[in-house]
Structures are given as structure tokens and as C-alpha cells.
C-alpha positions in Angstrom: 73.2 118.8 159.1 69.6 117.1 158.8 70.2 114.9 156.0 73.9 113.8 157.2 71.7 112.7 160.2 69.1 110.9 158.2 71.6 109.2 156.0 73.3 107.4 158.6 70.2 106.2 159.9 70.3 102.3 160.5 68.4 99.8 158.1 68.1 96.2 157.4 69.6 94.1 154.5 67.6 91.1 153.9 69.5 88.5 152.5 68.6 84.7 150.9 68.0 82.9 153.6 66.7 80.2 151.8 70.5 79.5 151.0 71.8 78.8 154.4 73.9 75.5 154.0 73.9 73.1 156.9 77.5 72.6 159.3 77.6 68.9 159.1 75.5 65.4 158.2 73.1 65.7 160.8 72.0 69.1 159.7 69.3 68.4 156.8 67.5 71.5 155.4 64.5 71.3 153.2 61.9 73.9 151.9 58.1 73.9 150.1 57.1 77.3 148.5 53.4 76.1 149.2 53.5 75.2 152.9 56.5 74.8 155.6 54.8 72.4 157.7 55.7 74.3 160.7 52.9 76.8 162.5 50.8 78.2 160.4 53.2 77.0 157.0 54.2 80.0 155.1 57.0 78.8 153.0 60.6 78.8 154.8 64.0 77.1 155.4 63.5 74.1 157.6 66.6 73.0 159.8 65.8 69.6 160.6 68.5 66.9 163.0 69.3 63.6 163.1 70.9 63.8 166.5 70.0 65.4 169.7 72.2 68.5 170.8 73.9 71.6 169.9 77.2 69.4 169.0 78.0 68.8 165.4 79.7 64.8 164.3 82.8 64.7 164.4 83.4 68.0 167.2 82.3 72.1 166.7 79.0 73.2 167.0 75.3 72.1 164.8 74.8 75.0 162.5 73.1 76.3 159.6 75.8 79.4 157.6 75.9 81.3 154.8 79.2 83.8 153.3 77.2 87.0 153.0 77.6 90.2 150.5 77.2 93.5 151.8 77.5 96.2 149.6 80.2 99.1 149.6 79.8 102.0 151.9 77.7 99.9 154.9 78.7 98.6 158.2 77.4 95.5 159.7 75.9 97.0 163.1 73.4 93.8 163.8 71.7 90.8 162.6 67.6 90.2 162.2 66.2 86.4 162.7 62.6 85.7 161.8 61.8 81.9 162.6 59.4 79.7 163.8 59.8 76.1 166.2 57.3 73.1 166.3 58.5 72.8 170.0 60.3 75.7 172.4 62.8 72.7 173.3 64.6 72.6 169.8 66.0 76.3 168.9 68.5 78.5 167.8 70.8 78.7 170.5 73.9 80.8 169.1 74.5 83.6 166.3 78.1 84.4 165.0 79.5 86.5 162.6 83.3 86.0 161.6 85.5 87.6 159.5 88.4 85.9 157.3 91.3 86.8 157.9 94.1 87.5 155.5 95.6 85.1 154.8 92.6 83.6 154.7 93.5 80.2 157.1 91.2 81.9 159.9 87.9 83.8 160.6 88.3 85.9 163.5 84.4 85.5 165.7 83.4 89.3 165.9 79.8 88.8 166.8 79.2 85.9 169.3 75.5 86.0 171.0 74.7 83.1 173.0 70.8 84.1 173.5 69.0 80.6 173.2 66.4 81.7 170.8 63.5 79.6 172.4 60.0 81.3 171.6 57.7 79.4 169.3 56.7 82.5 167.2 56.6 83.3 164.7 58.6 85.8 165.9 61.1 88.0 165.2 64.2 88.9 167.5 67.2 91.7 166.7 70.9 90.6 167.7 73.1 93.8 168.1 77.1 93.7 166.6 79.9 96.0 167.1 80.7 97.6 164.0 81.9 95.6 161.4 83.8 96.9 158.5 83.2 94.4 155.2 85.7 95.6 153.3 88.2 93.9 155.9 87.2 90.5 155.0 84.9 88.2 153.6 81.7 87.6 156.5 80.1 84.5 157.3 77.2 83.9 159.3 76.5 81.0 161.7 73.2 80.4 163.7 73.9 77.6 165.7 71.1 75.2 166.6 69.8 73.2 169.1 67.6 69.7 168.9 66.3 68.4 171.8 63.9 65.5 169.8 64.8 65.2 166.0 61.3 65.0 164.9 61.0 68.8 165.8 61.9 71.8 163.1 62.8 75.1 162.8 61.8 77.6 160.2 63.8 80.1 159.0 61.4 82.7 157.5 63.4 85.6 157.0 67.7 86.8 157.9 68.7 90.3 157.6 71.7 92.6 158.4 71.2 95.6 160.2 73.5 98.3 158.0 75.1 101.8 159.0 76.7 103.6 156.4 80.2 104.0 156.8 80.6 108.1 158.1 
């Protein structure tokens, strides 16, 4: 019984946050292995925007996003984001997990957390998710960003998935 309880403990799996892609032409990313230029300078994926707000050019959300790889036998039960801001007026405004449907014509949003993450940081925050079975379709992670000033930067220092072994 104790082994079964220990086996079902939630654990974090870090993903490659440096692979987050800009979701539209107004968003760009950069990195520098020596100094990110944000806060204390620790290396990071730095998100920039050429426009204010959280709306993408041509409609939709201003995001950085990536596809996720989850090991077999696990469910996703949350997301951990570690970041730092140059100014609290520019921040991560939403965390979303979508699952591609079969046929792959749409993605069902399974996690949609609109919490504004405005702490200048550096800080890590956890976002709870309903249990998501990655075997049912490819998973997509989106971090919506809101820029109050185009000179601001958001440094993404780490992104992880909270996983729970399937029973």
C-alpha cells in the first residue's frame, strides 16, 4: 500500500522553455546564454512585443507556445512557470493547455487560467489543471502575454508540467 501511495505522487517534468515559439509577428523571442538582460541576468527565453496589449496582429491572442511531449503512463495535472519581468505592466496573462482532436481540425481547451502573473520576480507559479490524458491527442501549451510598453521584457526561466502516474 505504501509503495502504491508513493508511486502516485505528483512530480514536475521540466520542458524545453527555450523552444517556445512566438504566436504572431508582433511577438519575438531572444536568448543569451550569458545574460538575459532582465533582472539579475540569468539566462532565459526573453519575450518582446512590438505592440501593446494582448491581442495578436490579425486577431487572436498574443502568445508564445509549444507542443508538449509527455511520457506514457502519466496524466498532466498542472503547469509550473518560472519567470521574471522588467516591469509589472507587462506580464503573462493566461495559461492554456489544448488537446488536438481526431480528426486534427481543432484543439479542445482543457486548461484556461486567466490569472495575471504580475509579480516582477524572479518567481515560479503553479497553475492547477484538470487531469489531462495525453494519449487522447497531442497537447499544446500557450502562454498569453500582455505588454503595457514595448520596451518591457518577460524572461521565461523555466516551464514544467505537473504529472501524476496513471493508476
